[in-house]
FIZAMAR-336542 format. One record per residue: residue in three letters; x, y, z of N, C-alpha, C in turn. Coordinates in steps of 0.2 Angstrom, whole numbers, plus 5000, padded with zeros to 4 digits. Layout:
// FIZAMAR-336542
+-----+------+------+------+------+------+------+------+------+------+
|  aa |  n_X |  n_Y |  n_Z | ca_X | ca_Y | ca_Z |  c_X |  c_Y |  c_Z |
+-----+------+------+------+------+------+------+------+------+------+
| ALA |    X |    Y |    Z |    X |    Y |    Z |    X |    Y |    Z |
...
+-----+------+------+------+------+------+------+------+------+------+
//
This chain:
// FIZAMAR-336542
+-----+------+------+------+------+------+------+------+------+------+
|  aa |  n_X |  n_Y |  n_Z | ca_X | ca_Y | ca_Z |  c_X |  c_Y |  c_Z |
+-----+------+------+------+------+------+------+------+------+------+
| MET | 5289 | 5143 | 4173 | 5292 | 5137 | 4179 | 5296 | 5138 | 4183 |
| ALA | 5295 | 5135 | 4189 | 5300 | 5135 | 4194 | 5308 | 5137 | 4190 |
| SER | 5314 | 5141 | 4197 | 5319 | 5140 | 4195 | 5319 | 5133 | 4197 |
| ILE | 5331 | 5133 | 4196 | 5333 | 5127 | 4194 | 5333 | 5129 | 4203 |
| ARG | 5335 | 5130 | 4204 | 5335 | 5133 | 4212 | 5330 | 5128 | 4219 |
| ASP | 5324 | 5130 | 4215 | 5318 | 5127 | 4219 | 5317 | 5121 | 4220 |
| LEU | 5319 | 5117 | 4211 | 5317 | 5111 | 4209 | 5323 | 5105 | 4214 |
| LYS | 5329 | 5107 | 4213 | 5335 | 5106 | 4218 | 5332 | 5106 | 4224 |
| GLN | 5328 | 5110 | 4229 | 5326 | 5111 | 4233 | 5321 | 5104 | 4238 |
| ASP | 5313 | 5106 | 4232 | 5309 | 5098 | 4230 | 5315 | 5092 | 4230 |
| ILE | 5316 | 5090 | 4227 | 5324 | 5083 | 4225 | 5324 | 5083 | 4234 |
| ASN | 5329 | 5088 | 4236 | 5329 | 5087 | 4242 | 5323 | 5086 | 4250 |
| TYR | 5319 | 5091 | 4250 | 5314 | 5089 | 4254 | 5310 | 5079 | 4252 |
| VAL | 5308 | 5080 | 4245 | 5302 | 5075 | 4246 | 5309 | 5070 | 4246 |
| LEU | 5313 | 5069 | 4243 | 5318 | 5063 | 4245 | 5322 | 5061 | 4254 |
| GLY | 5323 | 5069 | 4256 | 5325 | 5070 | 4264 | 5321 | 5064 | 4266 |
| ASP | 5311 | 5068 | 4267 | 5305 | 5066 | 4268 | 5305 | 5058 | 4269 |
| ILE | 5308 | 5056 | 4266 | 5307 | 5049 | 4260 | 5312 | 5046 | 4267 |
| ILE | 5317 | 5046 | 4269 | 5322 | 5042 | 4271 | 5321 | 5046 | 4279 |
| GLU | 5322 | 5050 | 4280 | 5315 | 5050 | 4285 | 5313 | 5045 | 4287 |
| ALA | 5309 | 5045 | 4287 | 5301 | 5042 | 4288 | 5303 | 5033 | 4284 |
| ALA | 5307 | 5033 | 4284 | 5312 | 5025 | 4283 | 5315 | 5022 | 4290 |
| LEU | 5318 | 5030 | 4296 | 5319 | 5029 | 4300 | 5313 | 5030 | 4304 |
| ILE | 5312 | 5035 | 4305 | 5308 | 5030 | 4309 | 5301 | 5024 | 4310 |
| SER | 5301 | 5024 | 4307 | 5301 | 5014 | 4305 | 5303 | 5009 | 4306 |
| GLN | 5308 | 5012 | 4308 | 5316 | 5009 | 4311 | 5315 | 5011 | 4316 |
| ALA | 5317 | 5013 | 4319 | 5316 | 5015 | 4327 | 5309 | 5017 | 4331 |
| ALA | 5302 | 5015 | 4327 | 5296 | 5013 | 4327 | 5295 | 5007 | 4328 |
| GLN | 5301 | 5002 | 4324 | 5297 | 4993 | 4324 | 5305 | 4990 | 4323 |
| PRO | 5307 | 4992 | 4332 | 5316 | 4987 | 4333 | 5314 | 4981 | 4332 |
| GLU | 5311 | 4978 | 4334 | 5309 | 4973 | 4330 | 5308 | 4968 | 4320 |
| LYS | 5307 | 4971 | 4321 | 5308 | 4972 | 4312 | 5314 | 4972 | 4308 |
| ASP | 5317 | 4965 | 4302 | 5322 | 4966 | 4300 | 5322 | 4973 | 4297 |
| ASP | 5329 | 4978 | 4294 | 5334 | 4981 | 4296 | 5332 | 4984 | 4289 |
| ALA | 5332 | 4977 | 4284 | 5333 | 4978 | 4280 | 5328 | 4979 | 4273 |
| ALA | 5322 | 4979 | 4272 | 5317 | 4981 | 4269 | 5320 | 4991 | 4272 |
| SER | 5321 | 4994 | 4273 | 5320 | 5000 | 4278 | 5328 | 5002 | 4273 |
| GLU | 5334 | 5002 | 4276 | 5337 | 5002 | 4273 | 5339 | 5002 | 4266 |
| LYS | 5336 | 4997 | 4261 | 5335 | 4997 | 4255 | 5330 | 5002 | 4251 |
| ILE | 5325 | 5005 | 4254 | 5322 | 5011 | 4253 | 5327 | 5018 | 4251 |
| ILE | 5331 | 5016 | 4258 | 5337 | 5023 | 4262 | 5340 | 5022 | 4255 |
| ASP | 5342 | 5017 | 4253 | 5349 | 5018 | 4247 | 5346 | 5018 | 4240 |
| ASP | 5342 | 5017 | 4240 | 5337 | 5020 | 4235 | 5335 | 5025 | 4234 |
| SER | 5335 | 5027 | 4238 | 5332 | 5036 | 4240 | 5339 | 5041 | 4237 |
| ILE | 5345 | 5037 | 4243 | 5349 | 5041 | 4238 | 5351 | 5041 | 4232 |
| GLU | 5350 | 5036 | 4231 | 5355 | 5032 | 4225 | 5350 | 5037 | 4217 |
| THR | 5339 | 5038 | 4216 | 5338 | 5045 | 4215 | 5338 | 5051 | 4214 |
| PHE | 5342 | 5051 | 4222 | 5341 | 5059 | 4222 | 5349 | 5061 | 4219 |
| ASP | 5355 | 5056 | 4216 | 5361 | 5057 | 4214 | 5360 | 5056 | 4207 |
| ALA | 5353 | 5053 | 4205 | 5353 | 5053 | 4195 | 5351 | 5061 | 4198 |
| LEU | 5342 | 5060 | 4198 | 5341 | 5067 | 4199 | 5343 | 5075 | 4199 |
| ILE | 5348 | 5073 | 4203 | 5355 | 5080 | 4204 | 5356 | 5082 | 4199 |
| ALA | 5359 | 5076 | 4195 | 5365 | 5074 | 4189 | 5360 | 5077 | 4184 |
| ARG | 5355 | 5074 | 4180 | 5348 | 5077 | 4179 | 5349 | 5085 | 4178 |
| VAL | 5348 | 5088 | 4181 | 5348 | 5093 | 4182 | 5354 | 5101 | 4182 |
| ASN | 5360 | 5094 | 4185 | 5365 | 5100 | 4182 | 5365 | 5096 | 4176 |
| ASP | 5361 | 5093 | 4171 | 5365 | 5090 | 4164 | 5363 | 5100 | 4160 |
| LYS | 5368 | 5103 | 4158 | 5369 | 5110 | 4155 | 5368 | 5105 | 4146 |
| SER | 5366 | 5103 | 4143 | 5371 | 5098 | 4135 | 5360 | 5097 | 4131 |
| VAL | 5362 | 5101 | 4137 | 5352 | 5096 | 4132 | 5351 | 5100 | 4130 |
| ASP | 5344 | 5097 | 4122 | 5345 | 5104 | 4119 | 5338 | 5106 | 4119 |
| ASN | 5333 | 5103 | 4122 | 5329 | 5108 | 4127 | 5330 | 5109 | 4133 |
| ARG | 5329 | 5115 | 4136 | 5331 | 5111 | 4144 | 5324 | 5111 | 4148 |
| ALA | 5320 | 5116 | 4145 | 5313 | 5118 | 4148 | 5310 | 5110 | 4148 |
| ALA | 5309 | 5107 | 4144 | 5305 | 5102 | 4142 | 5311 | 5097 | 4147 |
| HIS | 5318 | 5095 | 4148 | 5320 | 5091 | 4151 | 5319 | 5091 | 4158 |
| LEU | 5319 | 5097 | 4162 | 5315 | 5099 | 4169 | 5310 | 5099 | 4171 |
| LYS | 5307 | 5103 | 4167 | 5297 | 5098 | 4168 | 5301 | 5087 | 4171 |
| GLN | 5303 | 5085 | 4164 | 5303 | 5080 | 4166 | 5308 | 5075 | 4172 |
| VAL | 5310 | 5077 | 4173 | 5315 | 5079 | 4180 | 5311 | 5078 | 4183 |
| ARG | 5306 | 5083 | 4185 | 5301 | 5084 | 4188 | 5297 | 5077 | 4187 |
| ALA | 5296 | 5076 | 4184 | 5288 | 5068 | 4184 | 5291 | 5064 | 4186 |
| ASP | 5296 | 5063 | 4186 | 5302 | 5056 | 4189 | 5301 | 5059 | 4196 |
| LEU | 5304 | 5065 | 4195 | 5303 | 5063 | 4204 | 5297 | 5061 | 4207 |
| GLU | 5294 | 5065 | 4204 | 5286 | 5063 | 4208 | 5284 | 5059 | 4209 |
| THR | 5284 | 5053 | 4202 | 5287 | 5046 | 4202 | 5289 | 5040 | 4204 |
| ARG | 5295 | 5044 | 4204 | 5299 | 5037 | 4209 | 5299 | 5040 | 4216 |
| GLY | 5295 | 5049 | 4218 | 5292 | 5051 | 4227 | 5284 | 5042 | 4228 |
| LYS | 5283 | 5042 | 4222 | 5276 | 5039 | 4226 | 5277 | 5033 | 4224 |
| GLU | 5282 | 5028 | 4224 | 5286 | 5025 | 4222 | 5285 | 5022 | 4232 |
| LEU | 5292 | 5026 | 4231 | 5297 | 5026 | 4238 | 5294 | 5025 | 4241 |
| ILE | 5286 | 5031 | 4241 | 5281 | 5031 | 4249 | 5279 | 5028 | 4250 |
| GLU | 5274 | 5025 | 4244 | 5272 | 5020 | 4245 | 5275 | 5012 | 4247 |
| ARG | 5283 | 5010 | 4246 | 5286 | 5008 | 4249 | 5288 | 5007 | 4260 |
| VAL | 5286 | 5014 | 4256 | 5288 | 5013 | 4265 | 5286 | 5015 | 4269 |
| ASN | 5276 | 5014 | 4266 | 5269 | 5012 | 4270 | 5269 | 5007 | 4271 |
| ASN | 5271 | 5002 | 4266 | 5271 | 4996 | 4268 | 5274 | 4993 | 4268 |
| LEU | 5281 | 4996 | 4273 | 5284 | 4994 | 4283 | 5279 | 4992 | 4288 |
+-----+------+------+------+------+------+------+------+------+------+
//
């Protein structure tokens, strides 16, 4: 299993790239309303905070299964956010 540090870096990189894509979309389309891209950025930050909190939770019984679920949730949530960015 990958280390916890790698998981935290993956969370940071994936959600950071999504935020960057939303900001690029704002810059590329100044005539469009920024509300949708701002909502994506806010959701990305909330997702980041929630996933990091779950990674740092040491009170779970089966830590390996818990971290696998966090990684799966990152993938699922990341795909949703990317789909929203693509629809901007």
